[in-house]
Kinemage of the C-alpha trace (Angstrom):
@kinemage 1
@onewidth
@group {chain A} dominant
@subgroup {mainchain}
@vectorlist {calphas} color= white
{ca unk a 1} P 0.000 0.000 0.000
{ca unk a 2} L 2.859 2.309 0.751
{ca unk a 3} L 4.077 1.762 -2.765
{ca unk a 4} L 0.751 2.973 -4.215
{ca unk a 5} L 0.813 6.033 -2.005
{ca unk a 6} L 4.279 7.039 -3.212
{ca unk a 7} L 3.208 6.589 -6.864
{ca unk a 8} L 0.039 8.591 -6.213
{ca unk a 9} L 2.064 11.319 -4.459
{ca unk a 10} L 4.472 11.493 -7.406
{ca unk a 11} L 1.515 11.798 -9.800
{ca unk a 12} L 0.042 14.622 -7.720
{ca unk a 13} L 3.395 16.389 -7.591
{ca unk a 14} L 3.747 16.058 -11.376
{ca unk a 15} L 0.161 17.309 -12.021
{ca unk a 16} L 0.652 20.175 -9.545
{ca unk a 17} L 3.813 21.253 -11.372
{ca unk a 18} L 1.978 21.311 -14.696
{ca unk a 19} L -0.945 23.241 -13.165
{ca unk a 20} L 1.427 25.735 -11.559
{ca unk a 21} L 3.227 26.228 -14.900
{ca unk a 22} L -0.071 26.823 -16.748
{ca unk a 23} L -1.305 29.261 -14.106
{ca unk a 24} L 2.007 31.140 -14.199
{ca unk a 25} L 1.879 31.360 -18.014
{ca unk a 26} L -1.694 32.709 -17.928
{ca unk a 27} L -0.751 35.320 -15.316
{ca unk a 28} L 2.339 36.416 -17.285
{ca unk a 29} L 0.270 36.715 -20.475
{ca unk a 30} L -2.493 38.646 -18.697
{ca unk a 31} L -0.175 41.174 -17.070
{ca unk a 32} L 2.217 41.701 -20.011
{ca unk a 33} L -0.195 41.914 -22.967
{ca unk a 34} L -1.080 45.543 -23.778
{ca unk a 35} L -4.776 46.324 -23.758
{ca unk a 36} L -6.450 46.492 -27.151
{ca unk a 37} L -6.964 50.111 -28.220
{ca unk a 38} L -10.466 51.482 -28.418
{ca unk a 39} L -11.813 51.584 -31.970
{ca unk a 40} L -11.671 55.026 -33.583
{ca unk a 41} L -14.913 56.965 -33.539
{ca unk a 42} L -16.859 56.753 -36.771
{ca unk a 43} L -15.912 59.596 -39.098
{ca unk a 44} L -18.571 61.731 -40.628
{ca unk a 45} L -18.091 63.470 -43.918
{ca unk a 46} L -18.740 67.103 -44.721
{ca unk a 47} L -19.856 68.080 -48.219
{ca unk a 48} L -19.489 71.628 -49.542
{ca unk a 49} L -20.232 72.627 -53.122
{ca unk a 50} L -21.313 75.657 -55.089
{ca unk a 51} L -20.150 78.128 -57.690
{ca unk a 52} L -18.094 81.318 -57.920
{ca unk a 53} L -19.361 84.157 -60.103
{ca unk a 54} L -18.608 87.802 -60.878
{ca unk a 55} L -20.883 90.035 -58.778
{ca unk a 56} L -21.283 92.586 -61.589
{ca unk a 57} L -21.651 90.424 -64.703
{ca unk a 58} L -23.013 87.264 -63.004
{ca unk a 59} L -20.617 85.234 -65.182
{ca unk a 60} L -18.706 82.243 -63.738
{ca unk a 61} L -15.175 82.849 -62.503
{ca unk a 62} L -12.945 80.136 -63.971
{ca unk a 63} L -9.806 78.872 -62.148
{ca unk a 64} L -10.561 80.696 -58.894
{ca unk a 65} L -8.771 78.908 -56.036
{ca unk a 66} L -11.333 77.841 -53.411
{ca unk a 67} L -9.940 76.725 -50.025
{ca unk a 68} L -12.066 74.957 -47.385
{ca unk a 69} L -10.702 74.934 -43.813
{ca unk a 70} L -12.159 72.725 -41.057
{ca unk a 71} L -9.458 73.659 -38.541
{ca unk a 72} L -7.358 70.499 -38.656
{ca unk a 73} L -8.299 69.645 -42.239
{ca unk a 74} L -7.608 71.860 -45.252
{ca unk a 75} L -8.420 71.358 -48.957
{ca unk a 76} L -8.045 73.573 -52.051
{ca unk a 77} L -9.133 73.299 -55.664
{ca unk a 78} L -9.684 75.533 -58.697
{ca unk a 79} L -13.156 76.165 -60.070
{ca unk a 80} L -14.059 74.462 -63.343
{ca unk a 81} L -15.119 76.046 -66.654
{ca unk a 82} L -18.543 76.855 -65.174
{ca unk a 83} L -17.184 78.286 -61.904
{ca unk a 84} L -18.162 75.205 -59.859
{ca unk a 85} L -16.314 73.638 -56.933
{ca unk a 86} L -17.015 70.661 -54.646
{ca unk a 87} L -15.397 69.261 -51.501
{ca unk a 88} L -16.004 66.072 -49.515
{ca unk a 89} L -13.915 66.045 -46.351
{ca unk a 90} L -13.771 63.909 -43.210
{ca unk a 91} L -15.165 65.960 -40.357
{ca unk a 92} L -13.476 66.589 -37.058
{ca unk a 93} L -14.538 65.099 -33.724
{ca unk a 94} L -16.983 66.420 -32.568
{ca unk a 95} L -18.512 67.100 -35.998
{ca unk a 96} L -17.804 70.585 -37.330
{ca unk a 97} L -20.629 73.105 -37.261
{ca unk a 98} L -19.046 75.537 -39.750
{ca unk a 99} L -16.319 75.726 -42.370
{ca unk a 100} L -14.113 78.641 -43.383
{ca unk a 101} L -14.029 79.327 -47.141
{ca unk a 102} L -11.409 81.494 -48.910
{ca unk a 103} L -11.440 82.352 -52.615
{ca unk a 104} L -8.594 83.892 -54.632
{ca unk a 105} L -8.969 84.885 -58.286
{ca unk a 106} L -7.024 87.256 -60.506
{ca unk a 107} L -8.794 90.600 -60.955
{ca unk a 108} L -11.082 90.083 -57.938
{ca unk a 109} L -11.063 91.035 -54.268
{ca unk a 110} L -10.031 88.293 -51.799
{ca unk a 111} L -13.153 86.557 -50.418
{ca unk a 112} L -13.413 84.980 -46.958
{ca unk a 113} L -16.547 83.670 -45.244
{ca unk a 114} L -17.660 81.188 -42.615
{ca unk a 115} L -20.357 78.823 -43.876
{ca unk a 116} L -22.702 77.044 -41.456
{ca unk a 117} L -22.814 73.342 -42.257
{ca unk a 118} L -26.101 71.524 -42.651
{ca unk a 119} L -26.638 67.770 -42.734
{ca unk a 120} L -25.357 66.204 -45.956
{ca unk a 121} L -24.102 68.578 -48.635
{ca unk a 122} L -23.971 72.308 -48.007
{ca unk a 123} L -24.326 74.705 -50.948
{ca unk a 124} L -22.521 78.066 -51.053
{ca unk a 125} L -22.835 80.409 -54.040
{ca unk a 126} L -20.008 82.945 -53.915
{ca unk a 127} L -19.990 86.313 -55.685
{ca unk a 128} L -16.626 88.022 -56.101
{ca unk a 129} L -16.181 91.784 -56.328
{ca unk a 130} L -13.974 92.916 -59.240
{ca unk a 131} L -10.894 94.924 -58.266
{ca unk a 132} L -11.572 98.590 -59.053
{ca unk a 133} L -9.702 100.015 -62.054
{ca unk a 134} L -6.692 102.229 -61.210
{ca unk a 135} L -7.325 105.970 -61.216
{ca unk a 136} L -4.957 108.309 -63.042
{ca unk a 137} L -3.519 111.127 -60.909
{ca unk a 138} L -5.116 114.555 -61.493
{ca unk a 139} L -3.570 117.989 -61.672
{ca unk a 140} L -4.527 120.465 -58.935
{ca unk a 141} L -7.797 122.146 -59.810
{ca unk a 142} L -8.909 119.386 -62.185
{ca unk a 143} L -12.025 117.338 -61.403
{ca unk a 144} L -11.413 113.843 -60.092
{ca unk a 145} L -12.920 111.195 -62.349
{ca unk a 146} L -12.127 107.513 -62.660
{ca unk a 147} L -10.106 106.843 -65.789
{ca unk a 148} L -9.172 103.418 -67.082
{ca unk a 149} L -5.529 103.134 -68.006
{ca unk a 150} L -5.168 100.575 -70.758
{ca unk a 151} L -2.125 98.297 -70.609
{ca unk a 152} L 0.692 99.147 -72.996
{ca unk a 153} L 0.966 96.557 -75.735
{ca unk a 154} L 4.390 95.030 -76.094
{ca unk a 155} L 5.634 93.555 -79.341
{ca unk a 156} L 8.913 91.701 -79.366
{ca unk a 157} L 10.342 90.740 -82.730
{ca unk a 158} L 13.384 88.583 -83.202
{ca unk a 159} L 14.455 88.869 -86.791
{ca unk a 160} L 17.538 87.057 -88.076
{ca unk a 161} L 20.334 89.348 -89.303
{ca unk a 162} L 20.180 88.069 -92.877
{ca unk a 163} L 16.527 89.223 -93.354
{ca unk a 164} L 15.601 92.604 -94.839
{ca unk a 165} L 12.668 94.495 -93.389
{ca unk a 166} L 10.492 96.451 -95.815
{ca unk a 167} L 8.119 99.092 -94.602
{ca unk a 168} L 6.079 99.508 -97.773
{ca unk a 169} L 2.565 98.074 -97.884
{ca unk a 170} L 2.524 96.989 -101.518
{ca unk a 171} L 3.228 93.424 -100.519
{ca unk a 172} L 0.030 93.397 -98.450
{ca unk a 173} L -2.314 94.401 -101.310
{ca unk a 174} L -4.034 91.637 -103.276
{ca unk a 175} L -3.119 91.398 -106.990
């Protein structure tokens, strides 16, 4: 009987060692594994579209640079041949309530506005003010009136040295 007890004791010692090893491995894994990160919040998208036109002529402004600024997100694009633009941007957290819009176009005043965002797409029609024409200086005592100063035309000719230049117009008349 004593022989059975020593075999049973050895079996218990062996099983206890295995159990202790498994428990130790589980504890090491539990305390050394980093926690799984929380999933990112779902992103919402902001849509902004519209057109850019001349305030005086009501014609589209082509190639105006439209910039949309959500604070941490920024996007720019030129208007198309009909003055249209469109943005789809990931919103910030919490969702943005407004967006800053800047427009730059040659011959027009700089435009800046804050547009309140609505659910889905937000439409913003933008009218640009033309830059006023330069005014020629007046002499003392002369009335002040706006005068358009036309640009000076520039003609650059590069003629090879072996060519003769004629100034008569007979060559231009039909025969």
